[in-house]
ROGUDREN-10609 format. One record per residue (C-alpha): residue in one letter; x, y, z. Coordinates in steps of 0.001 Angstrom, whole numbers, plus 524288, in hexadecimal, padded with zeros to 5 digits. Each point is the difference from the previous one (the first is absolute). Example, Ala and Ser with C-alpha at 12.3 -4.5 7.8 and 13.67 -1.06 7.14 Angstrom:
res	u	v	w
A	8300C	7EE6C	81E78 $
S	8055A	80D70	7FD6C $
! end
This chain:
res	u	v	w
M	A35C4	57C31	40475 $
S	8072C	7FCD4	80D8D $
K	80761	80C0E	7FD60 $
Q	7F300	80872	8002E $
I	7F931	7F7A7	80C20 $
A	80E68	804D8	80779 $
L	7FE46	80D0D	7FC61 $
A	7F1BA	7FFAF	802D9 $
A	80270	7F926	80CA7 $
L	80AB7	809DE	804F3 $
A	7F648	80C33	7FC7A $
A	7F661	7F922	80876 $
V	806E3	80013	80B42 $
A	805D6	80B3C	7FE4A $
L	7F185	80685	7FF88 $
A	7FC13	7F62A	80B51 $
A	80BB4	80649	8083B $
C	7FB46	80F2B	7FBF9 $
S	7F552	7FD1A	80735 $
E	80395	7FACC	80DAA $
T	7F965	808F3	80B69 $
G	7FEBB	7FEB8	80DA9 $
G	80107	808ED	80D30 $
M	7F9A5	8046F	80AF5 $
P	7F210	80B35	80293 $
M	80472	80DC9	80250 $
G	7F5C4	806BD	8073E $
P	7F9CE	80CA5	7FB7B $
H	8048B	80FEF	80408 $
S	7F909	80A61	7FCC8 $
A	80236	809C7	7F496 $
A	80206	80AFF	80960 $
S	80BAC	7F8A2	80A2D $
L	808D9	7FBCB	7F3BB $
A	7FF45	80D04	7FBF5 $
A	80236	80535	80B13 $
R	80BCC	7F450	8034C $
I	80692	80450	7F29F $
T	7FFC4	80F4A	802CB $
A	80680	7FB6E	80D42 $
D	80BC7	7F8F5	7FA3D $
A	800CC	80954	7F409 $
A	801C1	80B83	809DB $
A	8086A	7F74E	808B5 $
D	80B47	7FEA6	7F57C $
G	7FD1F	80AF8	7F5B3 $
S	7FB2E	7F83F	7F557 $
A	7F420	80108	7F8F8 $
P	7F484	7F4A9	80365 $
G	801CF	7F40E	7F928 $
A	7F946	7F26C	7FF72 $
V	80070	7F486	7FA3D $
Y	7F1C9	7F86F	7FBEF $
A	7FB92	7F1F3	7FE40 $
L	7F407	7F9CB	7FBAF $
T	7FA0B	7F638	809C9 $
N	7F74F	7F8C9	7F76E $
R	7F723	7FB7D	807CD $
I	7F312	7F8C5	7FE36 $
S	7F9CF	8034A	80837 $
G	804A0	80EBC	7FF80 $
N	80ADE	805EB	7F6AE $
A	8087F	80AD0	806C5 $
V	80BE5	80771	7FDD4 $
A	80989	7FD6B	809CF $
V	807E9	80BA4	803FC $
F	80DE2	8005C	804AB $
R	80680	80D4E	8038D $
R	80C57	802D9	7FC88 $
A	80B06	80777	80692 $
A	80BCB	806B6	7F817 $
D	80849	7F32B	80152 $
G	7F868	7F9C9	7FA66 $
T	7FAB5	7F571	80A33 $
L	7F0D1	7FE32	80091 $
V	7F655	7FFDD	80B5B $
A	7F1FC	7F949	7FD1D $
A	7F63B	80B1D	802B8 $
G	7F390	7F838	7FD08 $
S	7F6AA	7FE2C	7F5B8 $
V	7F5AF	80671	7F6EF $
A	7F45E	7FA00	7FA14 $
T	7FFDB	80048	7F0BB $
G	7F0C9	7FCDF	80279 $
G	7FF0B	7F35E	7F5AE $
A	80606	7F08C	8013A $
G	80D6C	7F97E	7FD3F $
T	802F2	7F297	7FC8F $
G	80887	7FBF6	80C8B $
S	8097D	7F9DE	7F6B9 $
G	808A0	8054D	7F5F2 $
L	7FF05	805A6	7F362 $
G	80A6A	7FE05	7F7F6 $
S	801A1	80C26	7FBD3 $
Q	8080C	80BF2	80365 $
G	7F7F7	810C5	80440 $
A	7F4A8	7FAD7	806A1 $
L	80366	80D86	805B9 $
A	802E8	80C29	7F6CE $
L	8038F	80DCA	805B7 $
S	7FBFD	80C7F	7F915 $
D	80C17	808A2	7FB32 $
D	7FFA9	808EE	807A9 $
G	7FDF2	7F68C	80CAB $
R	7EFDF	80558	801DA $
W	7F98A	7F40F	7FC5A $
L	80290	7F24D	80379 $
F	7F5D6	7F5D0	7F6EC $
A	7FE90	7F151	806A3 $
V	7F9C1	7F32D	7F788 $
N	7F4DD	7F952	8075A $
A	8051A	7F328	7F8C8 $
G	7F326	7F7F7	80834 $
S	7F5C9	809E3	7FDDC $
N	803D1	8053E	7F115 $
E	802FC	80F52	80492 $
V	808BB	80983	80111 $
S	801A5	80966	80B21 $
A	804AA	80B92	7FDC0 $
F	8074C	808A1	80D33 $
R	80465	80E28	802B2 $
V	80D89	800B5	80584 $
G	7FE65	80C59	80A46 $
P	8062E	803EA	80C14 $
A	7F466	7F764	8068D $
G	8052D	7F48E	7FB3E $
L	7F823	7F885	7F686 $
S	7F255	80268	7FCCF $
L	7F5F6	7F6F9	7F651 $
T	7FAD7	8093D	7F433 $
S	7FB49	7F706	7F711 $
R	7FC98	7EFD9	7FE6A $
V	7FCBB	7FD47	7F08C $
G	7FE45	7F371	7F878 $
S	80D45	7FB95	7F975 $
G	7FA08	8000E	7F2D4 $
G	800F6	7F13C	8007F $
T	80391	7F4FA	80A67 $
R	80BD6	7FC8B	80907 $
P	805D6	80C81	7FF21 $
I	8108C	7FDBF	80117 $
S	80648	80997	7FCF7 $
L	7FEEC	8112B	7FDE5 $
T	80825	80AA8	7FA56 $
V	7FD74	80F81	801BF $
H	805FC	80A3A	7F77D $
G	7F87C	80F80	80291 $
S	7F0FF	7FDB5	7FF37 $
L	800D8	7F3F5	7FAA1 $
L	80035	7F21C	8074A $
Y	7FFAD	7F1E3	7F80E $
V	7FD75	7F46D	80621 $
L	802D9	7F30B	7FC4E $
N	7F426	7F37B	800AC $
G	80656	7F369	800C5 $
G	7F452	7F8A8	801CC $
G	7F79E	7FA27	7F50B $
D	807E5	80332	7F3C6 $
G	80528	80B61	80705 $
N	80069	80F66	7FAA8 $
I	80567	80CC0	80303 $
S	7F63D	80C45	802AD $
G	8019B	80D8D	802F2 $
F	7FAFC	80A80	80B6E $
T	800A4	80EB4	80064 $
V	80496	8048A	80CAE $
G	7F8AA	809BB	80555 $
A	804C0	80D50	806CC $
D	7FA45	7FA18	80A71 $
G	80512	7F39A	7FF1C $
V	7F31A	7F7EC	7FC72 $
L	80396	7F7D2	7F40F $
A	7F6A2	7FD86	7F396 $
A	8005B	7F645	7F505 $
I	803BE	80485	7F388 $
R	7F416	7F988	7F70E $
G	8056F	7F6DF	7F5A2 $
S	80E65	800A6	804C0 $
S	7FF31	7F22D	802EB $
R	80B93	7F7A1	7F7A5 $
M	8007B	7F15B	7FE4B $
L	80F2B	7FAD3	801A5 $
S	806DA	7F844	7F499 $
G	7F52E	7F48A	8046A $
A	7FAC1	7F6AB	808AE $
A	806C5	7FC05	80CA6 $
V	80BDC	805AE	7FDA0 $
G	80410	80236	80DAC $
P	801BE	80E77	8037F $
A	809A7	804E1	80994 $
Q	8008F	8102F	7FF37 $
V	7FA69	80B45	7F902 $
A	807C1	80C74	7FD2A $
F	800FF	80DE1	7FC14 $
S	80D04	8043E	7F835 $
S	806BE	80959	80648 $
D	7F917	80B73	7F7C8 $
G	7F173	7F90A	8002D $
R	7FFF5	7FBB2	7F044 $
W	8019E	7F0BF	801C8 $
L	7FC77	7F7A0	80813 $
V	80490	7F1E7	80264 $
V	7F9A2	7F204	80579 $
T	8092D	7F6AE	80237 $
E	7FA39	7F208	7FC4D $
K	8066A	7F54B	8071B $
T	7F960	7F5C0	7FA09 $
T	80246	801AE	7F29E $
N	80D2C	80585	80285 $
Q	7FCE0	80CF4	7FA9E $
L	7FDE4	80F56	801CB $
D	7F3C8	806F4	7FBC4 $
L	8021E	80ECA	7FB2D $
Y	7F526	806ED	7FFA7 $
A	80016	810E7	7FB7F $
V	7F9AE	808CC	80744 $
G	7F98F	80C9E	7F957 $
P	7FBCC	80D57	803CC $
D	7F3FA	7FBC1	80377 $
A	804A3	7F5E6	8085F $
M	7FD17	7F4DF	7F86C $
A	808FD	7F395	7FDDC $
T	80254	7FA8E	7F24E $
G	804BC	7F296	7FEB3 $
P	80697	7F502	8040F $
T	80C38	7FF7E	7FA29 $
S	80652	7F434	80542 $
Y	80E5A	7FEAB	800DF $
A	8063A	7F1F5	801DF $
S	8066A	801A6	80D8C $
A	80F59	7FC4A	7FFA8 $
G	7FE5C	7F74E	80C8C $
G	7F6B7	7F77C	804F5 $
T	7F508	80598	8073F $
P	80142	80C27	800F5 $
F	7F873	8054A	80C24 $
G	80459	80F25	806D8 $
F	80551	809DF	7F764 $
G	80363	80FF2	802B3 $
F	80562	80BF1	7F77D $
G	80CF4	8062C	7FF4D $
H	7FF7C	80F09	7FC9A $
R	80525	7FBC3	7F309 $
D	7F3B1	7F851	7FB21 $
E	8076D	7F3C8	80477 $
L	7F757	7F4D5	802A7 $
F	8061F	7F5B0	80BDF $
V	7F8A2	7F30B	80157 $
S	80057	7F52E	8094C $
E	7FFAD	7F2E8	7FCBA $
A	7F990	7F535	808B1 $
A	808B9	7F551	7F7AD $
G	80A88	806A7	80758 $
S	8066A	80B28	7F6D0 $
A	7FBE9	80FCF	7FE6C $
S	80117	80767	7F257 $
S	7FFFF	80EF8	7FB3D $
Y	7FA4B	80541	7F407 $
V	7FFEE	80CAE	7FBDF $
L	7F1BE	80601	7FB24 $
G	80159	806A5	7F34F $
G	7FA42	80E61	7FF13 $
S	7F4AB	7FA70	7F7A5 $
G	7FC33	7F60B	805C9 $
G	807BA	7F04A	7FF8D $
L	809D6	7F9A3	807D6 $
T	80CE3	7FCAB	7FF32 $
A	80979	7F656	807C3 $
V	80B90	80400	8050D $
S	80490	7F552	80A4E $
G	7F882	7F5BF	7FD74 $
A	7FD31	7F4B6	80C93 $
V	80C0F	803B9	80807 $
A	8001E	7F5F7	80B11 $
T	7FE3F	802DF	80D0E $
H	803E2	7F220	80509 $
Q	7F67E	8010B	80961 $
G	7F129	7F9C5	7FF92 $
A	7F500	80790	7FB7D $
P	80285	80EE8	7FE31 $
C	7F2FA	8034E	80022 $
W	80025	80DD2	802A8 $
L	806CC	80AC2	7FCC7 $
V	80408	8104A	800C0 $
V	8088A	80A14	7FBCF $
T	807A6	80A44	806CA $
K	7F943	80E96	7FE0E $
D	80E86	80352	7F7A2 $
G	7FF1D	7F2B5	7F9CC $
R	80D42	7FA65	80503 $
F	7FA93	7F471	8059C $
A	7F588	7F5D1	7FE24 $
Y	7FCC1	7F670	80B42 $
T	7F76D	7F38C	7FFBF $
A	7FA69	7F75A	80BE8 $
N	80269	7F1B2	7FD19 $
A	7F542	7F933	80746 $
Q	80771	7F3DF	7FE87 $
G	80D70	8053D	80324 $
A	7FEFC	805DF	80C4E $
S	805AB	80B35	7FB9F $
I	8003A	80CF6	7F786 $
S	806D1	80177	7F30E $
G	8065B	80E92	7FD9C $
F	8036C	802B8	7F055 $
A	80953	80AE5	7FCE2 $
V	7F9E9	807C8	7F333 $
D	80874	80580	7F61C $
T	7FBD1	80C3C	7F77B $
D	7FBD8	7F7AA	7F3EB $
G	7F6E6	7F7C4	808C5 $
S	806DF	7F4C2	80230 $
I	800AF	7FAB4	80CB0 $
D	80AC1	7F6B8	8071D $
L	7FEF8	7F878	80E14 $
I	80792	808B2	80C21 $
D	7FFBF	7F374	806B2 $
A	806F5	7F4A4	7F689 $
D	7F89F	7F57E	8093A $
G	7F256	80975	7FEF1 $
I	7FF47	802F8	80EC1 $
T	8028E	80D61	802EB $
A	7F671	7FE2C	80B94 $
S	7FAF2	7F46A	807AA $
V	7F24D	7FF2F	804D0 $
N	7F3E5	7F5F8	80356 $
R	7FCF6	7F72A	7F5F1 $
G	7F0AC	80408	7F832 $
N	80370	80C4B	7FD0B $
T	7F44B	805A2	7FA09 $
D	80242	80F95	7FD32 $
L	80A19	80971	800FE $
A	7FFCF	81148	7FF05 $
L	8078F	809A5	7FF43 $
S	8008D	80D3B	809E8 $
V	7FCA3	80D34	7F6CD $
D	80EAE	8031B	80195 $
S	804ED	7F08F	7FDB2 $
R	808B5	80021	80CE9 $
Y	7F7A7	7F62A	80433 $
L	7FB64	7F1B3	7F932 $
Y	7F6E1	7F7D4	807E8 $
Q	7FB2F	7F43B	7FE19 $
L	7F295	7F7CA	8048B $
D	800E4	7F1A7	80224 $
G	7F080	7FFA4	8036F $
T	804DD	7FEEF	80E52 $
S	807EC	809C2	802E8 $
I	80893	80C72	7F810 $
F	80E32	80141	8006C $
G	80666	80C71	7FD1F $
F	80DD2	8030D	7F9F2 $
R	804F4	80C58	7FCE4 $
V	805CE	80231	7F2CE $
Q	80D26	800B5	7FE74 $
A	80A93	80896	7F7AC $
D	801DD	7F4D5	7F6EB $
G	7F302	7F965	800B3 $
H	80279	7F7D5	80C20 $
L	7F5CD	7FDEB	80AA1 $
A	80390	8020B	80ED1 $
P	7F5B4	7FAB8	80896 $
V	7F72A	80BA3	80872 $
G	7F83E	7F6EE	80682 $
T	7F2F9	7F59A	7FEA7 $
V	7F361	80054	8037E $
V	7F594	7F5D6	802F1 $
G	7F160	7FCFD	80459 $
L	7F9FA	800C2	7F253 $
P	7F38F	7F8E4	7FBFE $
A	8014E	7F382	7F81C $
G	7FDF3	803A6	7EF77 $
T	805AE	80D18	800AC $
V	803BA	80565	7F463 $
G	80579	80C73	7FA05 $
L	80858	809C9	80452 $
V	8025F	80E60	7FE32 $
A	80968	809BE	807DA $
H	7FDF6	80ED4	80144 $
! end
């Protein structure tokens, strides 16, 4: 019994670390001025326009904070665009509060304080709000998109996932009867995401130490869940490789890898590989599937993992410190080509260039985000 109490206490500490926030306000700018500044930078350095987005999560009015990204990976604050909904003002304990469509045309955001989801068009004039709808539950904390299908993870109450279609004009429409429960009540969900082919949805449950798998049919309806025991304690963030591997961060202090079978089912490959860093809560995988990274909220660090062809993972650095950042990480994001990795700590964003061997070279930091900022995506 004492061992169970100790493990529960450790998990509680890890989860608390995964929700730390703080920061300062950032003023708004028009979408037009944002687009002009990004385009000017692109013309100057010969690169395509790029941006990084974070969610301010303010109670008084949620917004997407926008940063223009130069060819060398450096960021400059470029204002914010209102979601039309409300945030919670504090950490959501999740990964995926923002999501970009595969083609980069649409950005989606949760409004956890008003139980809504907002959609934006990403265009030459910047971000423009196209839709705001009820999330299909309470306290939406994570979302995922594949083609014209969006699923939202609601963390309030007993929790659920709910599906939406994304119209050609960016308007979201709820799919009637698409809501599905999680494995039980009060399971502490952290993230929902589609598999690479869009045939499966995965949800991590922090309290039950389970991974939920849903099959997604041609009618966009999810079936399930089928739940699998996590190899490590307190599964949190995750990402997919390009060979149907699933990589999961575990806030108790590790990361694991699995293979997703063609007809469903998760098979563990590397179980609970210790990061040696406190509270690894967020995880991303490079586009080529060679590297995975966890943001360690208590460790003030990022841990890098090399991924083998069988999906097994090994630390790039024996001590788990591939990069040092501030304490209180709250999300990670890779640029679309995986050349740059960005880490959000609720007050600032650290940028790194991903080296050929998986090591990370700093490219600069931006500060001034409001307290409670969550969610991070890069374009």
